[in-house]
Each structure stands twice: as C-alpha cells, then as structure tokens.
C-alpha positions as CSV (number, residue, x, y, z in Angstrom):
1,L,8.0,-31.2,7.7
2,G,10.3,-32.6,10.2
3,Q,11.0,-29.7,11.9
4,N,11.8,-30.0,16.0
5,L,10.6,-27.1,17.2
6,D,12.1,-28.4,20.5
7,D,15.4,-28.4,19.7
8,A,17.4,-26.0,22.1
9,S,20.8,-26.1,19.9
10,G,21.2,-22.3,20.5
11,P,20.7,-19.8,23.7
12,I,18.0,-18.5,22.0
13,R,15.1,-20.1,19.9
14,C,13.9,-17.8,17.5
15,Y,10.3,-18.9,15.2
16,K,8.4,-16.7,13.1
17,S,4.8,-17.2,12.4
18,H,1.7,-15.3,10.7
19,Q,-0.5,-16.5,13.6
20,L,-2.7,-13.7,15.6
21,P,-1.3,-13.2,19.0
22,S,-4.3,-14.8,20.5
23,A,-3.8,-18.1,18.4
24,I,-0.2,-18.3,19.0
25,N,1.3,-20.6,22.2
26,P,1.9,-18.7,24.8
27,G,5.1,-18.7,27.3
28,A,7.9,-17.3,25.3
29,K,8.3,-13.6,23.9
30,Y,6.7,-12.2,20.9
31,L,8.2,-9.4,18.5
32,S,5.6,-8.2,16.0
33,I,5.6,-6.2,13.0
34,C,2.9,-4.0,11.8
35,R,3.0,-2.0,8.2
36,K,1.0,0.1,6.4
37,P,-2.4,-1.8,5.1
38,E,-1.6,-0.8,1.2
39,D,2.3,-2.0,1.3
40,V,1.0,-4.9,2.9
41,V,-1.1,-5.7,0.1
42,L,1.1,-4.9,-2.4
43,S,3.6,-7.3,-0.8
44,W,1.4,-10.1,-0.1
45,Y,0.4,-9.9,-3.7
46,G,3.9,-9.5,-5.4
47,F,5.2,-13.0,-3.5
48,M,2.2,-14.7,-4.5
49,S,2.5,-14.0,-7.7
50,Q,6.4,-15.1,-7.7
51,K,4.9,-18.4,-6.5
52,I,2.7,-18.8,-9.8
53,V,-0.1,-19.8,-7.6
54,P,-2.9,-20.5,-10.0
55,W,-5.7,-18.2,-9.3
56,Q,-3.5,-15.8,-8.1
57,T,-1.8,-14.7,-11.4
58,K,-5.6,-13.7,-13.0
59,F,-5.8,-10.2,-11.9
60,G,-3.5,-8.3,-13.2
61,D,-1.8,-6.2,-10.4
62,A,-2.8,-5.9,-6.8
63,N,-5.9,-3.8,-7.6
64,G,-7.8,-6.0,-9.7
65,Y,-7.1,-8.3,-6.7
66,I,-8.5,-6.1,-4.5
67,K,-11.6,-5.8,-6.8
68,E,-12.1,-9.3,-7.4
69,V,-11.4,-11.0,-3.9
70,G,-10.5,-8.1,-1.1
71,E,-13.9,-8.3,0.1
72,T,-13.6,-12.3,0.4
73,L,-9.5,-12.4,1.0
74,F,-8.8,-9.4,3.5
75,N,-12.6,-9.4,5.0
76,S,-13.0,-12.3,5.8
77,K,-10.7,-15.4,7.9
78,A,-8.6,-16.4,4.9
79,I,-5.7,-16.1,6.1
80,F,-4.4,-18.0,8.8
81,G,-7.8,-17.9,10.2
82,A,-7.6,-14.3,10.3
83,N,-7.7,-10.9,8.4
84,I,-5.7,-8.0,8.5
85,W,-7.3,-6.3,10.1
86,D,-7.3,-8.7,13.6
87,Y,-3.8,-7.9,13.3
88,Y,-3.7,-4.4,13.7
89,V,-6.3,-5.2,16.6
90,E,-4.5,-7.5,18.6
91,L,-1.5,-6.2,18.4
92,W,-2.5,-2.6,20.1
93,E,-4.0,-4.5,22.5
94,I,-1.0,-6.3,23.7
95,R,1.4,-3.4,23.2
96,N,2.0,-2.8,26.8
97,E,2.5,-6.4,27.7
98,P,6.0,-7.0,29.3
99,N,6.5,-10.1,26.8
100,V,5.6,-8.1,23.7
101,L,7.6,-5.8,21.6
102,V,5.5,-4.3,18.3
103,L,7.6,-2.0,15.8
104,C,6.6,-0.8,13.1
105,Y,8.1,-1.6,9.5
106,E,8.2,2.2,8.6
107,D,10.1,3.3,11.6
108,L,12.4,0.5,11.1
109,K,13.1,1.2,7.2
110,N,13.6,4.9,8.3
111,D,16.3,4.1,11.0
112,A,18.4,2.5,8.6
113,P,21.3,1.9,7.9
114,E,22.1,2.5,11.3
115,Y,19.0,1.2,13.1
116,T,20.4,2.9,15.9
117,K,17.2,4.0,17.5
118,F,15.2,0.8,17.9
119,L,18.6,-2.0,18.2
120,P,18.7,-1.3,21.4
121,Y,14.9,-1.8,22.2
122,I,15.2,-5.1,20.6
123,A,18.9,-6.1,22.8
124,K,17.0,-5.3,26.0
125,F,13.7,-7.4,24.8
126,I,15.8,-10.3,23.8
127,G,17.8,-10.2,27.0
128,V,21.3,-9.5,25.1
129,E,23.7,-7.2,27.1
130,P,25.6,-5.3,24.7
131,G,28.4,-4.4,27.3
132,S,30.4,-1.4,27.0
133,E,29.2,1.9,25.0
134,E,32.0,0.7,22.5
135,E,31.0,-3.0,22.4
136,A,27.4,-1.9,22.3
137,A,28.4,0.2,19.4
138,D,30.1,-2.7,17.3
139,L,27.2,-4.9,18.3
140,Y,24.9,-2.9,16.7
141,A,27.0,-1.7,13.9
142,N,27.4,-6.0,13.0
143,V,23.4,-6.1,13.6
144,A,23.1,-3.3,11.2
145,K,25.0,-4.5,8.5
146,Y,23.4,-8.0,8.4
147,V,20.0,-7.1,8.4
148,S,20.5,-4.5,5.4
149,K,18.7,-4.8,2.3
150,E,22.4,-5.1,0.7
151,T,23.0,-7.8,2.3
152,M,19.7,-9.9,2.0
153,T,20.0,-9.2,-1.3
154,E,23.5,-10.5,-1.5
155,F,22.3,-13.6,0.4
156,A,18.7,-14.0,-1.1
157,H,19.0,-17.6,-1.0
158,K,19.2,-17.8,2.9
159,F,15.9,-15.7,2.6
160,D,13.6,-17.8,0.7
161,D,11.5,-21.0,1.1
162,H,14.0,-23.4,-0.1
163,W,13.7,-25.4,2.9
164,I,10.2,-25.7,2.6
165,E,10.7,-26.5,-1.6
166,D,13.1,-29.2,-0.4
167,R,10.8,-30.7,2.3
168,L,7.7,-31.0,0.6
169,K,9.5,-32.9,-2.3
170,D,11.6,-35.1,0.5
171,K,7.6,-35.9,2.0
172,D,6.2,-36.0,-1.5
173,R,4.0,-33.7,-0.1
174,E,3.6,-30.9,-3.1
175,A,0.5,-32.3,-4.9
176,R,-1.6,-31.7,-1.5
177,R,-0.9,-27.8,-1.5
178,G,-3.3,-27.9,-5.0
179,H,-0.7,-27.1,-7.4
180,P,2.5,-29.3,-8.2
181,D,4.9,-26.9,-8.2
182,F,6.1,-25.4,-5.1
183,V,8.0,-22.0,-6.2
184,S,10.6,-20.5,-3.5
185,V,10.7,-17.2,-3.2
186,A,13.2,-14.9,-1.7
187,K,11.7,-12.3,1.0
188,V,13.9,-9.5,0.2
189,N,12.3,-7.7,-2.8
190,T,15.4,-8.1,-5.5
191,H,13.5,-6.9,-8.5
192,K,14.1,-3.2,-9.9
193,G,12.1,-1.6,-12.2
194,K,8.9,1.0,-11.1
195,K,7.5,0.3,-8.2
196,P,4.0,-0.8,-8.0
197,T,1.0,1.1,-6.3
198,L,-2.7,1.2,-5.3
199,N,-5.0,3.3,-7.5
200,E,-7.3,5.7,-5.5
201,D,-10.1,3.4,-5.5
202,S,-8.0,0.8,-3.9
203,K,-6.8,3.0,-0.8
204,A,-10.6,4.1,-0.7
205,W,-11.5,0.7,-0.1
206,M,-8.7,-0.1,2.2
207,Q,-9.6,3.3,4.3
208,K,-13.0,2.2,4.8
209,K,-12.0,-1.2,6.4
210,W,-9.7,0.8,8.6
211,T,-12.5,2.4,9.6
212,E,-14.9,-0.1,10.1
213,K,-12.6,-2.7,11.5
214,V,-10.0,-0.7,13.5
215,T,-11.1,2.7,14.5
216,P,-13.9,1.7,16.5
217,I,-11.4,-0.8,18.9
218,T,-8.2,1.4,18.7
219,G,-9.5,5.0,18.2
220,H,-7.4,5.4,15.9
221,A,-8.8,7.0,12.2
222,T,-5.7,6.0,9.9
223,Y,-2.8,3.5,10.5
224,E,-0.4,6.8,10.5
225,E,-2.2,7.5,13.9
226,Y,-1.9,3.7,15.1
227,A,1.6,4.1,14.2
228,Q,2.8,6.9,16.2
229,D,1.1,5.7,19.1
230,M,2.6,2.7,18.8
231,V,6.3,4.5,18.6
232,E,5.1,6.0,21.7
233,T,4.7,2.8,23.6
234,I,8.0,1.6,22.0
235,L,10.0,4.5,23.5
236,A,8.2,4.3,26.9
237,K,10.0,0.4,27.0
238,P,13.3,-0.1,28.6
239,H,16.5,-0.2,26.4
C-alpha cells in the first residue's frame, strides 16, 4: 500500500499489528493488550458486520456466528495465521520479557478517566520521562483526555480504516479482497442502543475452549484468573 515502515520521521515509531508475538519482527518494544474472550468475539463480530463482509452478515448476531463458524474461525489458524487462544498463551509466556508490557483492556477501562494507575508504567516502558510531579500530572491528564472515549468518538474518523480504503482505491486492489467495496469502520464504538451479549451456550463454548487451549499451559481456569495474574506482573515492573 506504499507505507514506509522505515520512516524515522518522529522520535518514537509506533505500529499496530495483529500478529502473534512469535510471528512479529524482533528488535522492538511490544505493548500488548489482552481482553476477555467473550468481549473480543462480540467486538470482532460487530466490527466485521459493519464492514458488510458478505459471509459475515448472514448469522444475525454473534451467537449465530459462534454456532456456525466458531470451530472453524476461533479454533483453527484462520485469523492472521492463529486463533484467539494462541494469543493468550503467547502473551502469558512472554509477560516477563523486558521489552514486553501486557495490559488488560478491562483494567485500562476501569482506570478511566484519569488512567493514573497504568500511564506511569506505559511512560516508563516507552522511555518517556514526564519530569516533575506537576509536569507528570499535566502529561497524564493530557494523555487521558485524548484517549478517552469521548474524544475518540468526537474524532472517530481518525480511528477508522479510511487510509486503507483510499490506498486500495489508488492501487486498484479492492477487487482482490473478494468484495468490491472496502468499508471504512471506526475503531471506537459510536453506536448507541442495547449492548449485544452472548447467550449461555456461546459462553459455555468459549469457556470449554479456554479450558482446552489455555488452562493446560498457563494454569488459569478462567480469563479472570489470567487477567489478575497479568496485572500483578504489570505492577511488579518499573514505573
């Protein structure tokens, strides 16, 4: 698409990736986010449905999605050469590496709106020295403002796929994706109304897969146990 990954135009180069840690290029610092599996599926289904991917829109909701393609999509190597469970396992295995910081989505959300608990750890990890106590407070307040849902919703266009959409059109590559129209969708949820949920059958399937795929390696019976231990790992790091 014409993006230069070697462009050193700023003091810190940041790239987002969906690759497994074992598949990503080495030699950088890696700030990773884990999230409750049920919420990941709901978010993924909602995001892809807004993109109007033909095969994605026929299930009605995330429960139908899990029932029809769960075994294929979330239990194989169909998502970026991996499945959802591989990410939890690998993030757990690398959590103590000095160039890795794993944060839990729920803890970041609960730390809003000030984000005072985790911002110092992120700052230390990426090499930002906030200065005096007063300067640090100002810096964290400014960061908290711009990562808030309110600000991201106000500027939702800055958090969507319009750059990809524009580049695909420039390169005449839309047809190669299997459907002619690439739909740009905001990364922040701007939709109002009843929040979608998983039914008991879907939750049971997700827990069954966690027990099969994650528990034998990490020792955690549930995501909640996993997240609690991950937070303790974070809080033991310098800040």
